[in-house]
N, C-alpha and C positions, 0 to 999 in steps of 0.2 A: 640354749643348747650351747655348750663350749666345747672348743676342738683344742687339740694339741699341736706339738709338733708335724705330727705325720698327717694330721688334718683328720684325724679320728675323735671320737668323742672321748673328752678329757675325763678322768678320774680326778678325786680330790688332791691327789699327790702331784699331778702334772701341771706345768706351767700353761696357761692360756694364751693362746695366739689368736684366736678369733671367738667370736660368740655371736650368737644371735637372740636377741631378747623379744619375746612375742607380747605384745601389748595388746589390749582392747580394739585399737583403731588400726596400728600397723606393725611391723616388724622394724627393730632397729638393728641394724649391723655394726659390729665393731671389729677393728683389726689392730695388732700390736704395733705401735709404733716407737720409734727413737729418733730424737733429735728431729720431730716433725715430719719423718719419712716412714714409709713402711718398713718394719723389721724384716730383714732376710735371715732367716734361721741358718741358712747355708753359707750365708756371706762372710765377709773379713771379722765381724765383730762377734761370730758365733762362739768362739772359744771364751769370751767373756759375758755370756748370756746372763749369767747369775749377778754380775755387778753392774749391769746397764739399767739405767733409770728408764724402764719401758711403760709406756701407758697403753691402754685399750681405748681408741678414738673411734667415734662414730663415722660411719663411711654408707655410700650407696651400694644397692645390691650388685652392680657391674663389678665394682672394686672388690667386694667382698668375694665375689665367684671368681675373680681370677686370683686372688690370693688363695683361697681354699683350692684351686685346681694347682697352684704352684706347690701347697703344702703336701698335696696327695701323689704328685709324680715329679717334683723337683725340677722342671723344664723351667729354664730361665727366662724364656718369653713371658711367661705369664707373670712373674714378677715384675718385670719391665712394663708389662700392660697395666698392672696393678697400680704400680708406683704413678704412671702417666695419668690414670684415670684419678687417681687420688689428689695429685696436683690440679687437675682441671675442675674438682668440684667447686 
């Protein structure tokens, strides 16, 4: 399942910020990154979103959950936790 900037299910026209791929053995969690850091859609580079070279990269469930919580409500503590968790993987 793919998620957009608001943490809701993404349409075909939406940019994907997070994704869960369900395999036969386990789930694969992915978050959007820029310069090997989790991309902040409300941060300083948000106005350049269309021109940035962003990638979906695999992560663990805890980092994915923090990022999804941030996308849903915009509380900055969750992007901080997601970034710290992503670095410690």
